[in-house]
C-alpha positions, 0 to 999 in steps of 0.5 A: 583665407576662408572667412568663417561666419562671424561678426568679425571680418579679418584680413591679413596682409600678407596672408600666411607668409612673412619674409626677412633677412636676419637683423631686419624687421617685418610688419604683419598688417591686420585689418579688422571690421566689426560687422556685428550689431554691437560695438566690441573690444577686440584683442589681437595677439601672437599666440603665447605658445609660439615662444620664438616669434613671441620674443621677436615681437616687442608689442605682441598684443594689441587692443582696439574698440570698434563700433558696429560697422566700423573698421581699423588696422593694427600692425605687429612688428617682428624684429629678426635678430642678427644671429637668427638661423635661416628657416621657417618659423610658424606663428599664429595670430589670435583675434578674440572678443571674449566680452562681446562675441564670446561664441564666435571667438577666438579666431586662429590664423596660422602662418610662418616667417621665413628667415632668408640668407644670402648665397654662401658656398665657399668659406676661405681663410688664410690656412683652410679652404673648403667647398661643397659638391655639389654646390647649393644655394636658395635659388638652386637647392638640393632636391630631396627624395624622402626615403632615399639617400643623397651624398654631399662631398666636402672638399678640404684644402690645408694651406697651413705649414702644419699636419692638421686634422679636420672634423665635420658636424652637421647642425639643425638636423637630427642625427639619424638623418645623416652619416659622416664618413672620413677617408683613411688618413694620409699618414698611414702610408708612412707607417703611423697609425692614427684614428679615423674620426677626422680627416688628416692632411699634410700641409698643402694637402687636400681631402674629401669628407662624405656626408650622406643624407638619409631622409625619413619617409614622412619628411615634411615638405618645405626648405631646409638649410642645415649648417655644416661646421668644420673644425681644426685641431690646430686652431680650435678657436676657428669655426668654419660654417657653410649652409646646405640648402634642401628642398622637399617637394610637396606631395598631396595625397588625401584620401576621403571616405564617406560612411552612411550611418542613417540614409533612409529617414522619415522625420529625423535628419540623415547621418553620415560620417566623413573620414579624411586621412592626410597621406601627403607630406604637408599640413592641410587645413581643410574646410568641408561642406556638402551640397545637393546634385540637383538644381534645387537645394532640398536639404541643409547640410551641417558638417561638425567640425566644419574645418579640420587641421590635418598633420602629416599621416593624421586622420580626422572624422567629420559628422555630416548631418542632412536635414530635408527641407520643404516638407510638402515635397515628401511623397505620399506613395512609393519607395521615397524621394531620393536626394543625392548630394556631393561632398566638397573640400576647400583647402584654406592654403589653396592647395590641391584636393582630390578631383573625385570626391564621395557622393551620398544619397539620402532617401526621404521615405513616403508619408504614412496612410493616416496623413490623408485624414489630415489632408481632408481636414486641411481642406475643410479648414481651407473652406472655413478660412475662405469664409473668414477672408470674405468676412474679414474683407467686406464686413470687418470694422476698420481697426484703430492704429497701434504703436507697435514699436517705439525705440532709439536707434542705439542703446547708448549715446555719447555727447556729440552723437544725435539721438534718432528715434525709430517707430512703427505704427500699424493701421496708419489709415486711422492716424490723424496726428502725431506729436513728438515732445522732449524733456531734458533734465526735466526742462521741456522743449517745444513738441513737434506736431505732424498732421496726417489728414492729408497723408504722410507730411512732407517733413517725414518723407526722408524718414518714414514709409507706409507699406501698401500691403499692411498699411504700416508706418515705419519711420527710422532715424528721425533726428531729434536734435538732442546731442548734449549730455544729460537725461532726455524723455521722449514722448510719442503721441498718436491721435486716431480719427474719431478716438476719444483718447490719444495713444502715447508712449514714453522713452528715457534716453541718456546721453553720457558726456565725453570722457574728460582728458586725465593724467594717468601718470607724471614723473621727474627725472630729477628731484633736485635742480641747480638754478638755471637748469631745466626740469625734465618731465614725462607723462601719460595722458588718456582720452587724447582726442578731448584734450585742448590745452595742457598747463604745467602748474608749480607752487612754492610752499606758502605761495600761490600756484603759478602757471609755468607753461601752456601747450595748445593741443587742438587734437594734434601734438604741438610743434614743440613736443613733436620730438618728445611725444609719440603718436597716440595709441588707443587715445593715450598720449605718451611724452618723455624728456620734456624740459620745463623751466622753473622760476628763479626763486629757490625753494621746494616746488610742487609740480602738477599737470592740468589738462583742459578739455573741449566743450565740457563744463567740468574740469579735468582733475589735476594730476598727482603732484611731484615734489622738486627742490630748486637749490639756491646759488651758494653765497660766494665772494668771486672777486674783491681787489684793490688796485688789481691786488686780490684779498686772497693773495695780498690781504695787507697793504701799505698806503700813503695818505692821500693815495687814490685806491680803486676797489673792485668786487663781485658777489654771488648768491640769491638775495645776497645783501653786500656791505662795504666798509667804510662805504656802506651798502653797495650792489653785488658787483661794482667798483669804487675809488677813495683816498687813503687817510690815516684813519683808514686801517682796513677795508671789509666786504661782507655778504649776507642772505636771508637764510643767515649765511654770510661771508667776508673778505678784508684788506688790512691797511697801514697809511704812512705820512710822508716826511718833509724835505730838509733845506741844506746848511752853509756847513753842508754847502762848504763840504760839498765844494771841497769835495768837488775841488778834490775831484778836480 
């Protein structure tokens, strides 16, 4: 591409054309180089007037900041939709720096995105087959001759068992570019009258539809892929599509005419008018210039505008101004000096231009007679000047040294960048001593003293140079060692030979501290959490390069802040955050869905982020606080059994005196106090054994929290005393014997 005269150098890769299939993504890489003398903020974006391509680019605008002579690369991603139609989609990339280079920007770079498709010539289905003749493909398109007619046959086969009518439509082309012709239907032979707005086929029949293309004479060059759509009356819900690939060969016909407005000049510049007309079928982007036809350039040529964009059939007019230079070459006698020149055209897209271009002629008229008087006066002045030169060389006293310039190498400094000084001293032959002193925040440091009595000191050889012609001492980028933030005052003192007072000059320089990392935003996915579940945070942090640590701080009401988590960055993303954090863009780090564990104690917490910077005495501000409530575990008796019998299913039980029973219980709840009567305070879960007594009427399990919640479970008991065994009497023994005798 043609690089215009601008402090911003832009390189596009690929330069003008992107290619991709539907459903794919393509990337445009843009290299930016700041060749100016100042830092600049540069915007790179897709022209908003390109609505289609703008919707395909998720991040259509990028902003970067470049120092002088610094370079970087940005990328624009285009996501082609899966339903995008094949074709050429134009776009324009704009590079703009309105704050720092308002006169040289914006710069526009046009291009196009080609959406490609695979070869597809025949569409088949169970009931229908149709094909195109001649067949076309992206590799073998149908060549188009503008202002001529071309016919394409569509062969249709009806495989169904019913009579059907088919209609053909052409999408994507203007209706005046084509005509569809249907043949007389087959049913007319049977005496049935029907309309001919479609192709009627009997079952198993075959027919032909003719589509005739008649292209306009000014049809633009390029590739076209209109879609042919075939519909069926029996199955209107089915649509059959095929593509026709067309190619219009480019025609390059550019006329160039040069008209002379002012061709003979004496003091004013020559004026010419250049007319360009695009008679071809391609859009032309042309850069216009002119040069002399002689070996020596005697004129400056200015074209306004220097480049034009010609649409098909469009005409552009360019003003050419010719400025004669080297005034001494103007003749004193005769017709004048002829200055022939040649017009040059350069196509930005490397398209061919006319071999024969117009040539012009500027006549520089001879000087008027009164200029001889000026020549005579010039001779007298030359003699006077020679006398002055003799006085200047042999009799003029040696001048004292003069501090012509004293300035820093940059207009602004940031902490870490060293301050370097530049100065120029005239008449350095008289220089005896040079002293540089510095004061930081009103604290003076040891001065640097350089002795010039033996010539240039060795300490300054790498920085300074003495010009032999004018004996000027020029020093550039002299390192002062100042790199910490603060206010500095540098003083340069010059002592000349046999001078009473030294010459001195002060210079104030401020080194700004590095920007502290700041939390731009912090959000939490949940405002309420159950105990044991993590808190999910997302945040954005500015000035990522200065971030060393990131601390997550929590504070419960009326408690001291607590450090929950510390992430060590050291200018890179820690391993535990590589999946949650994206690479920083423009010094901004974005992290999402980061899980943080909260303390076990329930309550209302305040969560904040504290960024820690490197090498800075100031502390970054704490982020805004977000409120999170950690819910307490609900108080609940999970299990309470007596001899494996639950109190819920068997709240009442019968026991015997002295019977050993086993109690098991389990209580859930934060800070729960558990009491088991008649045993007293017990842990939240456990097991006990005891013997039943007549005084044991119930066993009660009670759980309470500090917030006043309480739950109870109980067993109601009835303890019975066993009856004593009775001894048998004599009467009972006699009755027993009689019964046994009867049985025998």
